[in-house]
Structures are given as C-alpha cells and as structure tokens.
Chimera marker file (.cmm) of the C-alpha trace (Angstrom):
<marker_set name="trace">
<marker id="1" x="0.000" y="0.000" z="0.000" r="1" g="1" b="0" radius="0.5"/>
<marker id="2" x="2.871" y="2.374" z="0.771" r="1" g="1" b="0" radius="0.5"/>
<marker id="3" x="4.411" y="1.900" z="-2.662" r="1" g="1" b="0" radius="0.5"/>
<marker id="4" x="1.293" y="3.186" z="-4.392" r="1" g="1" b="0" radius="0.5"/>
<marker id="5" x="1.086" y="6.154" z="-2.047" r="1" g="1" b="0" radius="0.5"/>
<marker id="6" x="4.701" y="7.129" z="-2.705" r="1" g="1" b="0" radius="0.5"/>
<marker id="7" x="4.370" y="6.573" z="-6.429" r="1" g="1" b="0" radius="0.5"/>
<marker id="8" x="1.346" y="8.809" z="-6.782" r="1" g="1" b="0" radius="0.5"/>
<marker id="9" x="2.663" y="11.468" z="-4.416" r="1" g="1" b="0" radius="0.5"/>
<marker id="10" x="5.805" y="11.893" z="-6.517" r="1" g="1" b="0" radius="0.5"/>
<marker id="11" x="3.976" y="11.956" z="-9.850" r="1" g="1" b="0" radius="0.5"/>
<marker id="12" x="4.137" y="15.750" z="-10.157" r="1" g="1" b="0" radius="0.5"/>
<marker id="13" x="7.852" y="15.814" z="-9.365" r="1" g="1" b="0" radius="0.5"/>
<marker id="14" x="8.570" y="13.234" z="-12.045" r="1" g="1" b="0" radius="0.5"/>
<marker id="15" x="6.504" y="15.156" z="-14.602" r="1" g="1" b="0" radius="0.5"/>
<marker id="16" x="8.379" y="18.367" z="-13.816" r="1" g="1" b="0" radius="0.5"/>
<marker id="17" x="11.754" y="16.630" z="-14.116" r="1" g="1" b="0" radius="0.5"/>
<marker id="18" x="10.739" y="15.033" z="-17.402" r="1" g="1" b="0" radius="0.5"/>
<marker id="19" x="9.563" y="18.380" z="-18.788" r="1" g="1" b="0" radius="0.5"/>
<marker id="20" x="12.809" y="20.071" z="-17.684" r="1" g="1" b="0" radius="0.5"/>
<marker id="21" x="14.857" y="17.325" z="-19.343" r="1" g="1" b="0" radius="0.5"/>
<marker id="22" x="12.826" y="17.695" z="-22.545" r="1" g="1" b="0" radius="0.5"/>
<marker id="23" x="13.325" y="21.470" z="-22.562" r="1" g="1" b="0" radius="0.5"/>
<marker id="24" x="17.071" y="21.103" z="-22.019" r="1" g="1" b="0" radius="0.5"/>
<marker id="25" x="17.334" y="18.686" z="-24.958" r="1" g="1" b="0" radius="0.5"/>
<marker id="26" x="15.282" y="21.071" z="-27.079" r="1" g="1" b="0" radius="0.5"/>
<marker id="27" x="17.591" y="24.000" z="-26.237" r="1" g="1" b="0" radius="0.5"/>
<marker id="28" x="20.666" y="21.889" z="-26.994" r="1" g="1" b="0" radius="0.5"/>
<marker id="29" x="19.274" y="20.891" z="-30.401" r="1" g="1" b="0" radius="0.5"/>
<marker id="30" x="18.401" y="24.508" z="-31.191" r="1" g="1" b="0" radius="0.5"/>
<marker id="31" x="21.864" y="25.714" z="-30.140" r="1" g="1" b="0" radius="0.5"/>
<marker id="32" x="23.559" y="23.045" z="-32.263" r="1" g="1" b="0" radius="0.5"/>
<marker id="33" x="21.399" y="23.991" z="-35.254" r="1" g="1" b="0" radius="0.5"/>
<marker id="34" x="22.277" y="27.678" z="-34.831" r="1" g="1" b="0" radius="0.5"/>
<marker id="35" x="26.006" y="26.857" z="-34.660" r="1" g="1" b="0" radius="0.5"/>
<marker id="36" x="25.806" y="24.775" z="-37.840" r="1" g="1" b="0" radius="0.5"/>
<marker id="37" x="23.906" y="27.508" z="-39.680" r="1" g="1" b="0" radius="0.5"/>
<marker id="38" x="26.440" y="30.122" z="-38.526" r="1" g="1" b="0" radius="0.5"/>
<marker id="39" x="29.332" y="27.939" z="-39.697" r="1" g="1" b="0" radius="0.5"/>
<marker id="40" x="27.661" y="27.539" z="-43.098" r="1" g="1" b="0" radius="0.5"/>
<marker id="41" x="27.155" y="31.295" z="-43.382" r="1" g="1" b="0" radius="0.5"/>
<marker id="42" x="30.786" y="31.941" z="-42.429" r="1" g="1" b="0" radius="0.5"/>
<marker id="43" x="31.983" y="29.433" z="-45.034" r="1" g="1" b="0" radius="0.5"/>
<marker id="44" x="29.743" y="30.986" z="-47.680" r="1" g="1" b="0" radius="0.5"/>
<marker id="45" x="31.037" y="34.448" z="-46.798" r="1" g="1" b="0" radius="0.5"/>
<marker id="46" x="34.623" y="33.211" z="-47.027" r="1" g="1" b="0" radius="0.5"/>
<marker id="47" x="33.986" y="31.613" z="-50.418" r="1" g="1" b="0" radius="0.5"/>
<marker id="48" x="32.134" y="34.568" z="-51.917" r="1" g="1" b="0" radius="0.5"/>
<marker id="49" x="34.643" y="37.186" z="-50.738" r="1" g="1" b="0" radius="0.5"/>
<marker id="50" x="38.130" y="35.808" z="-51.359" r="1" g="1" b="0" radius="0.5"/>
<marker id="51" x="39.603" y="39.340" z="-51.496" r="1" g="1" b="0" radius="0.5"/>
<marker id="52" x="38.737" y="39.842" z="-47.814" r="1" g="1" b="0" radius="0.5"/>
<marker id="53" x="40.956" y="37.338" z="-45.922" r="1" g="1" b="0" radius="0.5"/>
<marker id="54" x="40.050" y="36.404" z="-42.380" r="1" g="1" b="0" radius="0.5"/>
<marker id="55" x="42.484" y="35.869" z="-39.526" r="1" g="1" b="0" radius="0.5"/>
<marker id="56" x="42.439" y="32.086" z="-40.088" r="1" g="1" b="0" radius="0.5"/>
<marker id="57" x="42.838" y="32.273" z="-43.871" r="1" g="1" b="0" radius="0.5"/>
<marker id="58" x="45.658" y="34.755" z="-44.503" r="1" g="1" b="0" radius="0.5"/>
<marker id="59" x="47.385" y="34.105" z="-47.788" r="1" g="1" b="0" radius="0.5"/>
<marker id="60" x="49.372" y="37.363" z="-47.908" r="1" g="1" b="0" radius="0.5"/>
<marker id="61" x="51.664" y="38.687" z="-45.218" r="1" g="1" b="0" radius="0.5"/>
<link id1="1" id2="2" r="1" g="1" b="0" radius="0.2"/>
<link id1="2" id2="3" r="1" g="1" b="0" radius="0.2"/>
<link id1="3" id2="4" r="1" g="1" b="0" radius="0.2"/>
<link id1="4" id2="5" r="1" g="1" b="0" radius="0.2"/>
<link id1="5" id2="6" r="1" g="1" b="0" radius="0.2"/>
<link id1="6" id2="7" r="1" g="1" b="0" radius="0.2"/>
<link id1="7" id2="8" r="1" g="1" b="0" radius="0.2"/>
<link id1="8" id2="9" r="1" g="1" b="0" radius="0.2"/>
<link id1="9" id2="10" r="1" g="1" b="0" radius="0.2"/>
<link id1="10" id2="11" r="1" g="1" b="0" radius="0.2"/>
<link id1="11" id2="12" r="1" g="1" b="0" radius="0.2"/>
<link id1="12" id2="13" r="1" g="1" b="0" radius="0.2"/>
<link id1="13" id2="14" r="1" g="1" b="0" radius="0.2"/>
<link id1="14" id2="15" r="1" g="1" b="0" radius="0.2"/>
<link id1="15" id2="16" r="1" g="1" b="0" radius="0.2"/>
<link id1="16" id2="17" r="1" g="1" b="0" radius="0.2"/>
<link id1="17" id2="18" r="1" g="1" b="0" radius="0.2"/>
<link id1="18" id2="19" r="1" g="1" b="0" radius="0.2"/>
<link id1="19" id2="20" r="1" g="1" b="0" radius="0.2"/>
<link id1="20" id2="21" r="1" g="1" b="0" radius="0.2"/>
<link id1="21" id2="22" r="1" g="1" b="0" radius="0.2"/>
<link id1="22" id2="23" r="1" g="1" b="0" radius="0.2"/>
<link id1="23" id2="24" r="1" g="1" b="0" radius="0.2"/>
<link id1="24" id2="25" r="1" g="1" b="0" radius="0.2"/>
<link id1="25" id2="26" r="1" g="1" b="0" radius="0.2"/>
<link id1="26" id2="27" r="1" g="1" b="0" radius="0.2"/>
<link id1="27" id2="28" r="1" g="1" b="0" radius="0.2"/>
<link id1="28" id2="29" r="1" g="1" b="0" radius="0.2"/>
<link id1="29" id2="30" r="1" g="1" b="0" radius="0.2"/>
<link id1="30" id2="31" r="1" g="1" b="0" radius="0.2"/>
<link id1="31" id2="32" r="1" g="1" b="0" radius="0.2"/>
<link id1="32" id2="33" r="1" g="1" b="0" radius="0.2"/>
<link id1="33" id2="34" r="1" g="1" b="0" radius="0.2"/>
<link id1="34" id2="35" r="1" g="1" b="0" radius="0.2"/>
<link id1="35" id2="36" r="1" g="1" b="0" radius="0.2"/>
<link id1="36" id2="37" r="1" g="1" b="0" radius="0.2"/>
<link id1="37" id2="38" r="1" g="1" b="0" radius="0.2"/>
<link id1="38" id2="39" r="1" g="1" b="0" radius="0.2"/>
<link id1="39" id2="40" r="1" g="1" b="0" radius="0.2"/>
<link id1="40" id2="41" r="1" g="1" b="0" radius="0.2"/>
<link id1="41" id2="42" r="1" g="1" b="0" radius="0.2"/>
<link id1="42" id2="43" r="1" g="1" b="0" radius="0.2"/>
<link id1="43" id2="44" r="1" g="1" b="0" radius="0.2"/>
<link id1="44" id2="45" r="1" g="1" b="0" radius="0.2"/>
<link id1="45" id2="46" r="1" g="1" b="0" radius="0.2"/>
<link id1="46" id2="47" r="1" g="1" b="0" radius="0.2"/>
<link id1="47" id2="48" r="1" g="1" b="0" radius="0.2"/>
<link id1="48" id2="49" r="1" g="1" b="0" radius="0.2"/>
<link id1="49" id2="50" r="1" g="1" b="0" radius="0.2"/>
<link id1="50" id2="51" r="1" g="1" b="0" radius="0.2"/>
<link id1="51" id2="52" r="1" g="1" b="0" radius="0.2"/>
<link id1="52" id2="53" r="1" g="1" b="0" radius="0.2"/>
<link id1="53" id2="54" r="1" g="1" b="0" radius="0.2"/>
<link id1="54" id2="55" r="1" g="1" b="0" radius="0.2"/>
<link id1="55" id2="56" r="1" g="1" b="0" radius="0.2"/>
<link id1="56" id2="57" r="1" g="1" b="0" radius="0.2"/>
<link id1="57" id2="58" r="1" g="1" b="0" radius="0.2"/>
<link id1="58" id2="59" r="1" g="1" b="0" radius="0.2"/>
<link id1="59" id2="60" r="1" g="1" b="0" radius="0.2"/>
<link id1="60" id2="61" r="1" g="1" b="0" radius="0.2"/>
</marker_set>
C-alpha cells in the first residue's frame, strides 16, 4: 500500500523533471542547429569574398 502512495505522491515531481529534461534537450538541439547555420554562413562568406581574408585564412603577409 505504501508503494502506491509514494508513487502517486511523486507523480508531479517526475513530470516536472521530465519536462525540464525535454526542454534542455530542445535547447541543446536549437543551439547546435544555430552553430551549424552560422558555420555555413561563415563558409559561404569566405567563399564569396576571397579578397577579404580572415584571420584564419591569410594568404598574404
């Protein structure tokens, strides 16, 4: 009988933890997507403007 009481009494806590975990995963996926998109934009910028060298791609001294 005690097991059922404890299980039901902690139901809200488990739901909150599950929701928090879901939100954290969602934020991580969104952050990763933003980083990938930014890297693609940087690469495109580097390819379309070869006359403007960046600090990592200096061909002239």
